[in-house]
C-alpha atoms as one frame of an Amber mdcrd trajectory, in Angstrom:
protein
   0.030  -0.043  -0.003   2.987   2.258   0.325   3.049   2.692  -3.439  -0.438
   4.139  -3.463   0.095   6.463  -0.620   2.600   8.583  -2.570   1.272  11.211
  -4.892   3.202  12.251  -8.099   2.995  15.801  -6.657   4.972  14.734  -3.606
   8.093  14.029  -5.615   7.757  17.293  -7.461   7.451  19.150  -4.140  11.009
  18.107  -3.260  13.660  20.672  -3.863  15.522  20.174  -7.210  12.763  17.801
  -8.548  11.081  20.520 -10.587  14.280  21.668 -12.215  14.983  18.031 -13.067
  11.569  17.679 -14.643  11.934  21.001 -16.495  15.322  20.008 -17.764  13.922
  16.646 -18.986  10.997  18.389 -20.586  13.380  20.850 -22.424  15.507  18.016
 -23.633  12.359  16.149 -24.905  11.065  19.165 -26.709  14.452  19.979 -28.184
  14.754  16.320 -29.369  11.177  16.569 -30.832  12.040  19.742 -32.744  15.338
  18.255 -34.053  13.431  15.130 -35.225  10.824  17.221 -36.996  13.481  19.326
 -38.749  15.297  16.181 -39.841  12.067  14.745 -41.104  11.291  17.910 -43.131
  14.792  17.868 -44.600  14.316  14.279 -45.616  10.946  14.959 -47.128  12.363
  17.872 -49.131  15.312  15.698 -50.281  12.910  12.955 -51.402  10.796  15.445
 -53.304  13.849  16.942 -54.944  15.155  13.467 -55.912  11.821  12.552 -57.368
  11.664  15.834 -59.350  15.221  15.258 -60.731  14.444  11.711 -61.719  11.207
  12.889 -63.408  13.108  15.749 -65.210  15.777  13.447 -66.348  13.306  10.887
 -67.572  11.412  13.658 -69.390  14.459  15.096 -71.093  15.639  11.692 -72.215
  12.181  10.770 -73.537  11.983  14.172 -75.286  15.395  13.774 -76.939  14.498
  10.290 -78.221  11.113  11.451 -79.418  12.779  14.322 -81.279  15.191  11.989
 -83.057  12.244   9.674 -83.912  10.334  12.706 -85.326  13.323  13.970 -87.335
  13.866  10.623 -88.923  10.210  10.118 -89.591   9.976  13.507 -91.320  13.123
  12.843 -93.375  11.502   9.450 -94.442   8.237  11.265 -95.331  10.149  13.866
 -97.364  12.101  11.197 -99.251   8.972   9.210 -99.871   7.216  12.267-101.224
  10.227  13.067-103.320  10.140   9.595-104.858   6.328   9.744-105.376   6.506
  13.175-107.030   9.684  12.357-109.021  11.402  15.433-107.571  14.404  16.175
-105.469  12.898  18.876-103.221   9.074  18.972-103.408   8.615  16.300-100.769
  10.673  18.203 -98.256   8.823  21.402 -99.173   5.418  19.712 -98.489   6.725
  18.312 -95.169   8.047  21.768 -94.156   4.771  23.442 -95.241   2.619  21.060
 -93.155   4.931  21.668 -90.135   4.721  25.402 -90.703   0.939  25.228 -90.806
   0.834  23.153 -87.614   3.174  25.622 -85.920   1.126  28.613 -86.988  -2.129
  26.881 -85.871  -0.568  26.035 -82.540   0.832  29.496 -81.941  -2.431  31.243
 -82.805  -4.961  28.738 -81.512  -3.599  27.586 -78.177  -3.716  29.825 -75.171
  -1.186  29.695 -72.343  -4.131  29.285 -69.938  -4.549  25.739 -71.143  -0.957
  24.943 -70.265  -1.370  26.748 -66.894  -4.332  24.520 -65.944  -2.500  21.410
 -67.097   0.527  22.439 -64.969  -1.760  23.097 -61.913  -3.392  19.703 -62.234
   0.010  17.943 -62.701   1.824  19.767 -59.886  -0.945  20.334 -57.278   0.273
  19.154 -53.860   3.161  17.232 -55.329   5.804  18.964 -53.204   4.002  20.206
 -50.195   0.971  18.500 -48.667  -0.527  20.892 -46.143  -3.195  19.997 -43.587
  -5.192  23.001 -44.813  -5.411  21.577 -48.318  -6.546  18.163 -46.901  -9.175
  19.855 -44.694 -10.376  21.914 -47.740 -10.689  18.680 -49.813 -12.652  17.039
 -47.068 -14.922  20.043 -46.752 -15.523  20.095 -50.481 -16.285  16.427 -50.546
 -18.734  16.702 -47.580 -20.477  19.873 -48.846 -23.574  19.414 -51.040 -23.481
  20.630 -54.615 -24.507  24.308 -54.493 -25.559  24.596 -58.032 -28.470  22.195
 -57.576 -29.568  23.719 -54.204 -29.536  27.272 -55.544 -31.463  26.355 -58.657
 -33.979  24.435 -56.603 -34.548  27.262 -54.162 -34.862  29.774 -57.063 -37.926
  27.945 -58.364
């Protein structure tokens, strides 16, 4: 029964016990902060490594696709040259088609389309915040406002 007679406050009431507890608390908090900083560094390092691997993969794939496209276009130009019995008309036709595609792309595609694609591809890839997760949960739980507003307008 002697164990139950002592209160945890009795040991804290002794002189020097509170400084020991405070010192231990400070050590624990310091260790916790150091661990969180190390974890954040590791997460950033992991994200950067994934970004570098993705960039290298994309560049390699882009270079290979460019070589494929060049050889394909040379083949098409030579095939058209043989079909037209000419030394240069096939390449002129290929260059004209590529010029029309470039002009159509430059005039017809807005940068906003690329911004939305980049936003969808990169959203929360590097930093996942609790606020974003709470916002997603709130959006999923909220009813569709367009149907409720149209129903109340009638």
